[in-house]
N, CA, C and O atoms as a GROMACS GRO file, in nm:
protein
  344
    1MET      N    1   3.680   0.741   1.314
    1MET     CA    2   3.654   0.734   1.221
    1MET      C    3   3.492   0.696   1.288
    1MET      O    4   3.517   0.604   1.365
    2ARG      N    5   3.353   0.720   1.297
    2ARG     CA    6   3.265   0.643   1.370
    2ARG      C    7   3.130   0.606   1.235
    2ARG      O    8   3.103   0.685   1.144
    3LEU      N    9   3.068   0.478   1.253
    3LEU     CA   10   3.030   0.470   1.149
    3LEU      C   11   2.873   0.513   1.214
    3LEU      O   12   2.839   0.498   1.331
    4LEU      N   13   2.767   0.587   1.072
    4LEU     CA   14   2.648   0.603   1.083
    4LEU      C   15   2.558   0.487   1.146
    4LEU      O   16   2.480   0.458   1.236
    5HIS      N   17   2.624   0.444   1.037
    5HIS     CA   18   2.463   0.330   1.033
    5HIS      C   19   2.506   0.186   1.079
    5HIS      O   20   2.611   0.127   1.055
    6SER      N   21   2.398   0.146   1.150
    6SER     CA   22   2.425  -0.024   1.208
    6SER      C   23   2.415  -0.130   1.129
    6SER      O   24   2.432  -0.239   1.183
    7GLN      N   25   2.392  -0.126   1.012
    7GLN     CA   26   2.390  -0.202   0.863
    7GLN      C   27   2.432  -0.212   0.801
    7GLN      O   28   2.478  -0.105   0.760
    8PRO      N   29   2.460  -0.296   0.744
    8PRO     CA   30   2.543  -0.291   0.597
    8PRO      C   31   2.479  -0.176   0.471
    8PRO      O   32   2.361  -0.143   0.460
    9LEU      N   33   2.581  -0.136   0.394
    9LEU     CA   34   2.525   0.004   0.295
    9LEU      C   35   2.498  -0.144   0.169
    9LEU      O   36   2.593  -0.221   0.163
   10SER      N   37   2.407  -0.169   0.102
   10SER     CA   38   2.388  -0.232  -0.008
   10SER      C   39   2.492  -0.196  -0.123
   10SER      O   40   2.555  -0.090  -0.131
   11ARG      N   41   2.496  -0.286  -0.197
   11ARG     CA   42   2.612  -0.293  -0.326
   11ARG      C   43   2.560  -0.224  -0.415
   11ARG      O   44   2.446  -0.254  -0.448
   12ILE      N   45   2.630  -0.105  -0.484
   12ILE     CA   46   2.551  -0.044  -0.618
   12ILE      C   47   2.458  -0.176  -0.688
   12ILE      O   48   2.505  -0.286  -0.718
   13GLY      N   49   2.329  -0.138  -0.705
   13GLY     CA   50   2.245  -0.209  -0.807
   13GLY      C   51   2.167  -0.286  -0.763
   13GLY      O   52   2.074  -0.341  -0.822
   14GLU      N   53   2.210  -0.299  -0.617
   14GLU     CA   54   2.090  -0.364  -0.537
   14GLU      C   55   1.989  -0.294  -0.495
   14GLU      O   56   1.999  -0.172  -0.480
   15THR      N   57   1.886  -0.354  -0.471
   15THR     CA   58   1.748  -0.288  -0.478
   15THR      C   59   1.652  -0.452  -0.376
   15THR      O   60   1.680  -0.572  -0.369
   16ASP      N   61   1.562  -0.384  -0.327
   16ASP     CA   62   1.464  -0.457  -0.269
   16ASP      C   63   1.374  -0.463  -0.297
   16ASP      O   64   1.286  -0.473  -0.211
   17MET      N   65   1.335  -0.459  -0.458
   17MET     CA   66   1.269  -0.481  -0.573
   17MET      C   67   1.256  -0.607  -0.616
   17MET      O   68   1.369  -0.653  -0.632
   18PRO      N   69   1.150  -0.706  -0.649
   18PRO     CA   70   1.187  -0.853  -0.694
   18PRO      C   71   1.252  -0.867  -0.833
   18PRO      O   72   1.198  -0.789  -0.912
   19LEU      N   73   1.325  -0.922  -0.876
   19LEU     CA   74   1.396  -0.924  -0.988
   19LEU      C   75   1.346  -0.988  -1.063
   19LEU      O   76   1.274  -1.075  -1.013
   20PRO      N   77   1.355  -0.984  -1.225
   20PRO     CA   78   1.249  -1.059  -1.344
   20PRO      C   79   1.322  -1.175  -1.363
   20PRO      O   80   1.444  -1.174  -1.354
   21MET      N   81   1.247  -1.295  -1.395
   21MET     CA   82   1.309  -1.462  -1.432
   21MET      C   83   1.232  -1.467  -1.540
   21MET      O   84   1.115  -1.429  -1.545
   22LYS      N   85   1.309  -1.522  -1.645
   22LYS     CA   86   1.202  -1.600  -1.756
   22LYS      C   87   1.189  -1.732  -1.740
   22LYS      O   88   1.272  -1.814  -1.703
   23ILE      N   89   1.052  -1.748  -1.779
   23ILE     CA   90   1.015  -1.904  -1.814
   23ILE      C   91   0.946  -1.920  -1.898
   23ILE      O   92   0.906  -1.814  -1.947
   24THR      N   93   0.892  -2.053  -1.966
   24THR     CA   94   0.833  -2.034  -2.051
   24THR      C   95   0.678  -2.082  -2.033
   24THR      O   96   0.658  -2.177  -1.958
   25LEU      N   97   0.555  -2.014  -2.106
   25LEU     CA   98   0.453  -2.050  -2.043
   25LEU      C   99   0.359  -2.060  -2.172
   25LEU      O  100   0.342  -1.972  -2.256
   26ASN      N  101   0.299  -2.195  -2.168
   26ASN     CA  102   0.251  -2.244  -2.300
   26ASN      C  103   0.322  -2.226  -2.443
   26ASN      O  104   0.284  -2.186  -2.552
   27GLY      N  105   0.430  -2.269  -2.396
   27GLY     CA  106   0.557  -2.256  -2.538
   27GLY      C  107   0.627  -2.096  -2.581
   27GLY      O  108   0.696  -2.074  -2.681
   28GLU      N  109   0.594  -2.013  -2.493
   28GLU     CA  110   0.645  -1.867  -2.529
   28GLU      C  111   0.719  -1.832  -2.386
   28GLU      O  112   0.709  -1.859  -2.266
   29ASP      N  113   0.786  -1.768  -2.461
   29ASP     CA  114   0.900  -1.692  -2.337
   29ASP      C  115   0.812  -1.536  -2.271
   29ASP      O  116   0.763  -1.449  -2.343
   30HIS      N  117   0.815  -1.537  -2.109
   30HIS     CA  118   0.756  -1.439  -2.052
   30HIS      C  119   0.843  -1.404  -1.974
   30HIS      O  120   0.953  -1.455  -1.995
   31GLU      N  121   0.833  -1.322  -1.874
   31GLU     CA  122   0.936  -1.274  -1.755
   31GLU      C  123   0.816  -1.275  -1.640
   31GLU      O  124   0.704  -1.224  -1.646
   32VAL      N  125   0.869  -1.339  -1.548
   32VAL     CA  126   0.800  -1.331  -1.420
   32VAL      C  127   0.859  -1.232  -1.295
   32VAL      O  128   0.978  -1.249  -1.321
   33GLU      N  129   0.860  -1.174  -1.221
   33GLU     CA  130   0.914  -1.136  -1.085
   33GLU      C  131   0.952  -1.251  -0.967
   33GLU      O  132   0.870  -1.330  -0.919
   34SER      N  133   1.042  -1.244  -0.944
   34SER     CA  134   1.148  -1.344  -0.878
   34SER      C  135   0.999  -1.362  -0.744
   34SER      O  136   0.936  -1.266  -0.702
   35GLY      N  137   0.977  -1.491  -0.707
   35GLY     CA  138   0.932  -1.504  -0.592
   35GLY      C  139   0.766  -1.533  -0.586
   35GLY      O  140   0.696  -1.540  -0.484
   36THR      N  141   0.712  -1.551  -0.771
   36THR     CA  142   0.592  -1.560  -0.806
   36THR      C  143   0.558  -1.684  -0.781
   36THR      O  144   0.631  -1.779  -0.808
   37THR      N  145   0.420  -1.697  -0.716
   37THR     CA  146   0.326  -1.830  -0.675
   37THR      C  147   0.260  -1.880  -0.808
   37THR      O  148   0.205  -1.804  -0.888
   38ILE      N  149   0.269  -1.998  -0.823
   38ILE     CA  150   0.083  -2.034  -0.946
   38ILE      C  151   0.003  -1.942  -0.931
   38ILE      O  152  -0.020  -1.852  -1.011
   39THR      N  153  -0.053  -1.963  -0.807
   39THR     CA  154  -0.165  -1.895  -0.798
   39THR      C  155  -0.190  -1.700  -0.843
   39THR      O  156  -0.288  -1.644  -0.893
   40ALA      N  157  -0.038  -1.637  -0.793
   40ALA     CA  158   0.008  -1.517  -0.832
   40ALA      C  159   0.011  -1.533  -0.994
   40ALA      O  160  -0.077  -1.459  -1.039
   41LEU      N  161   0.080  -1.604  -1.103
   41LEU     CA  162   0.095  -1.616  -1.197
   41LEU      C  163  -0.060  -1.604  -1.294
   41LEU      O  164  -0.083  -1.504  -1.362
   42LEU      N  165  -0.153  -1.716  -1.288
   42LEU     CA  166  -0.296  -1.728  -1.299
   42LEU      C  167  -0.360  -1.569  -1.257
   42LEU      O  168  -0.445  -1.522  -1.333
   43GLY      N  169  -0.316  -1.487  -1.134
   43GLY     CA  170  -0.408  -1.364  -1.120
   43GLY      C  171  -0.351  -1.303  -1.229
   43GLY      O  172  -0.424  -1.295  -1.328
   44ALA      N  173  -0.242  -1.259  -1.238
   44ALA     CA  174  -0.168  -1.212  -1.335
   44ALA      C  175  -0.269  -1.199  -1.504
   44ALA      O  176  -0.304  -1.108  -1.578
   45LEU      N  177  -0.281  -1.351  -1.499
   45LEU     CA  178  -0.313  -1.321  -1.636
   45LEU      C  179  -0.458  -1.385  -1.645
   45LEU      O  180  -0.508  -1.440  -1.743
   46LYS      N  181  -0.513  -1.366  -1.520
   46LYS     CA  182  -0.741  -1.339  -1.506
   46LYS      C  183  -0.790  -1.461  -1.558
   46LYS      O  184  -0.879  -1.471  -1.642
   47ILE      N  185  -0.700  -1.595  -1.480
   47ILE     CA  186  -0.734  -1.689  -1.470
   47ILE      C  187  -0.802  -1.755  -1.366
   47ILE      O  188  -0.727  -1.786  -1.274
   48PRO      N  189  -0.910  -1.783  -1.353
   48PRO     CA  190  -1.023  -1.841  -1.230
   48PRO      C  191  -0.921  -1.966  -1.191
   48PRO      O  192  -0.854  -2.027  -1.274
   49LEU      N  193  -0.924  -1.987  -1.076
   49LEU     CA  194  -0.839  -2.131  -1.006
   49LEU      C  195  -0.918  -2.245  -1.067
   49LEU      O  196  -0.870  -2.354  -1.097
   50VAL      N  197  -1.091  -2.195  -1.086
   50VAL     CA  198  -1.141  -2.330  -1.136
   50VAL      C  199  -1.145  -2.420  -1.251
   50VAL      O  200  -1.107  -2.354  -1.348
   51LYS      N  201  -1.167  -2.516  -1.279
   51LYS     CA  202  -1.111  -2.574  -1.386
   51LYS      C  203  -1.021  -2.560  -1.454
   51LYS      O  204  -1.051  -2.560  -1.573
   52VAL      N  205  -0.873  -2.541  -1.421
   52VAL     CA  206  -0.765  -2.498  -1.477
   52VAL      C  207  -0.663  -2.627  -1.410
   52VAL      O  208  -0.669  -2.674  -1.296
   53ALA      N  209  -0.555  -2.670  -1.540
   53ALA     CA  210  -0.492  -2.716  -1.462
   53ALA      C  211  -0.373  -2.686  -1.498
   53ALA      O  212  -0.366  -2.632  -1.608
   54VAL      N  213  -0.239  -2.710  -1.421
   54VAL     CA  214  -0.107  -2.645  -1.445
   54VAL      C  215   0.008  -2.760  -1.416
   54VAL      O  216   0.020  -2.837  -1.321
   55GLU      N  217   0.102  -2.738  -1.556
   55GLU     CA  218   0.217  -2.835  -1.570
   55GLU      C  219   0.339  -2.765  -1.518
   55GLU      O  220   0.365  -2.652  -1.558
   56ARG      N  221   0.417  -2.830  -1.428
   56ARG     CA  222   0.501  -2.756  -1.413
   56ARG      C  223   0.663  -2.837  -1.453
   56ARG      O  224   0.701  -2.936  -1.390
   57ASN      N  225   0.746  -2.774  -1.568
   57ASN     CA  226   0.826  -2.954  -1.608
   57ASN      C  227   0.815  -3.044  -1.602
   57ASN      O  228   0.865  -3.136  -1.538
   58LEU      N  229   0.690  -3.022  -1.725
   58LEU     CA  230   0.615  -3.197  -1.727
   58LEU      C  231   0.542  -3.257  -1.578
   58LEU      O  232   0.499  -3.372  -1.582
   59CYS      N  233   0.535  -3.203  -1.490
   59CYS     CA  234   0.468  -3.265  -1.354
   59CYS      C  235   0.339  -3.203  -1.349
   59CYS      O  236   0.348  -3.102  -1.418
   60ILE      N  237   0.262  -3.211  -1.317
   60ILE     CA  238   0.136  -3.154  -1.275
   60ILE      C  239   0.119  -3.116  -1.142
   60ILE      O  240   0.120  -3.207  -1.059
   61VAL      N  241   0.105  -3.014  -1.109
   61VAL     CA  242   0.070  -2.892  -0.982
   61VAL      C  243  -0.052  -2.946  -0.901
   61VAL      O  244  -0.167  -2.928  -0.939
   62PRO      N  245  -0.022  -3.008  -0.797
   62PRO     CA  246  -0.154  -3.025  -0.777
   62PRO      C  247  -0.208  -2.884  -0.717
   62PRO      O  248  -0.123  -2.807  -0.675
   63ARG      N  249  -0.383  -2.834  -0.708
   63ARG     CA  250  -0.403  -2.738  -0.729
   63ARG      C  251  -0.416  -2.686  -0.553
   63ARG      O  252  -0.450  -2.570  -0.530
   64SER      N  253  -0.393  -2.759  -0.464
   64SER     CA  254  -0.364  -2.723  -0.344
   64SER      C  255  -0.274  -2.688  -0.312
   64SER      O  256  -0.266  -2.634  -0.202
   65THR      N  257  -0.153  -2.703  -0.403
   65THR     CA  258  -0.044  -2.617  -0.400
   65THR      C  259   0.019  -2.524  -0.485
   65THR      O  260   0.140  -2.517  -0.508
   66PHE      N  261  -0.092  -2.438  -0.542
   66PHE     CA  262  -0.064  -2.328  -0.580
   66PHE      C  263  -0.017  -2.217  -0.547
   66PHE      O  264   0.044  -2.133  -0.612
   67ASP      N  265  -0.057  -2.221  -0.415
   67ASP     CA  266   0.010  -2.059  -0.323
   67ASP      C  267   0.147  -2.088  -0.267
   67ASP      O  268   0.219  -2.004  -0.215
   68GLU      N  269   0.184  -2.254  -0.288
   68GLU     CA  270   0.287  -2.247  -0.214
   68GLU      C  271   0.436  -2.271  -0.334
   68GLU      O  272   0.554  -2.252  -0.307
   69VAL      N  273   0.376  -2.316  -0.467
   69VAL     CA  274   0.542  -2.316  -0.564
   69VAL      C  275   0.538  -2.197  -0.585
   69VAL      O  276   0.430  -2.137  -0.584
   70ILE      N  277   0.607  -2.160  -0.599
   70ILE     CA  278   0.697  -2.055  -0.638
   70ILE      C  279   0.782  -2.096  -0.797
   70ILE      O  280   0.840  -2.203  -0.815
   71LEU      N  281   0.776  -2.026  -0.864
   71LEU     CA  282   0.822  -2.018  -0.984
   71LEU      C  283   0.980  -1.993  -0.966
   71LEU      O  284   1.020  -1.905  -0.889
   72GLN      N  285   1.061  -2.068  -1.034
   72GLN     CA  286   1.216  -2.062  -1.060
   72GLN      C  287   1.256  -2.036  -1.227
   72GLN      O  288   1.192  -2.063  -1.328
   73GLU      N  289   1.394  -1.970  -1.210
   73GLU     CA  290   1.422  -1.943  -1.412
   73GLU      C  291   1.415  -2.031  -1.426
   73GLU      O  292   1.429  -2.132  -1.358
   74GLY      N  293   1.378  -1.996  -1.579
   74GLY     CA  294   1.362  -2.150  -1.630
   74GLY      C  295   1.235  -2.237  -1.654
   74GLY      O  296   1.235  -2.309  -1.754
   75ASP      N  297   1.137  -2.238  -1.580
   75ASP     CA  298   1.053  -2.315  -1.517
   75ASP      C  299   0.965  -2.300  -1.664
   75ASP      O  300   0.953  -2.198  -1.732
   76ARG      N  301   0.916  -2.419  -1.688
   76ARG     CA  302   0.813  -2.476  -1.797
   76ARG      C  303   0.689  -2.509  -1.850
   76ARG      O  304   0.657  -2.599  -1.927
   77ILE      N  305   0.604  -2.392  -1.779
   77ILE     CA  306   0.480  -2.376  -1.737
   77ILE      C  307   0.366  -2.402  -1.844
   77ILE      O  308   0.351  -2.311  -1.926
   78GLU      N  309   0.273  -2.524  -1.856
   78GLU     CA  310   0.174  -2.520  -1.914
   78GLU      C  311   0.030  -2.524  -1.841
   78GLU      O  312  -0.004  -2.599  -1.750
   79ILE      N  313  -0.054  -2.412  -1.913
   79ILE     CA  314  -0.203  -2.402  -1.809
   79ILE      C  315  -0.256  -2.472  -1.923
   79ILE      O  316  -0.208  -2.465  -2.037
   80VAL      N  317  -0.371  -2.550  -1.885
   80VAL     CA  318  -0.505  -2.597  -1.954
   80VAL      C  319  -0.633  -2.570  -1.891
   80VAL      O  320  -0.662  -2.634  -1.791
   81ARG      N  321  -0.727  -2.467  -1.946
   81ARG     CA  322  -0.879  -2.459  -1.907
   81ARG      C  323  -0.952  -2.539  -1.955
   81ARG      O  324  -0.953  -2.578  -2.072
   82PHE      N  325  -1.021  -2.569  -1.867
   82PHE     CA  326  -1.143  -2.704  -1.894
   82PHE      C  327  -1.260  -2.573  -1.932
   82PHE      O  328  -1.297  -2.485  -1.854
   83ILE      N  329  -1.299  -2.590  -2.059
   83ILE     CA  330  -1.424  -2.545  -2.091
   83ILE      C  331  -1.561  -2.618  -2.123
   83ILE      O  332  -1.532  -2.715  -2.193
   84GLY      N  333  -1.670  -2.613  -2.107
   84GLY     CA  334  -1.746  -2.673  -2.100
   84GLY      C  335  -1.823  -2.648  -2.220
   84GLY      O  336  -1.795  -2.546  -2.284
   85GLY      N  337  -1.941  -2.744  -2.274
   85GLY     CA  338  -2.056  -2.703  -2.425
   85GLY      C  339  -2.089  -2.844  -2.449
   85GLY      O  340  -2.037  -2.952  -2.419
   86GLY      N  341  -2.184  -2.811  -2.505
   86GLY     CA  342  -2.263  -2.951  -2.559
   86GLY      C  343  -2.315  -2.932  -2.675
   86GLY      O  344  -2.377  -3.023  -2.731
   0.00000   0.00000   0.00000
């Protein structure tokens, strides 16, 4: 018997698509794809990166790390937008 594939076959149900995971966003349950960054989350929510603060699991996330911070299952995210007025 000869092997026709040099790479192992995937198991049933395995895909290359990102899996959904649950987070809490501003007190409400939400699903996001695995691998989602803070920047991607804000983009999906159509929230500009200016005048916004993000807290992840009770810790403020520095804006300079929004591209690097990857959300994890069960994260508690709070997003605060600053609005000027007078």
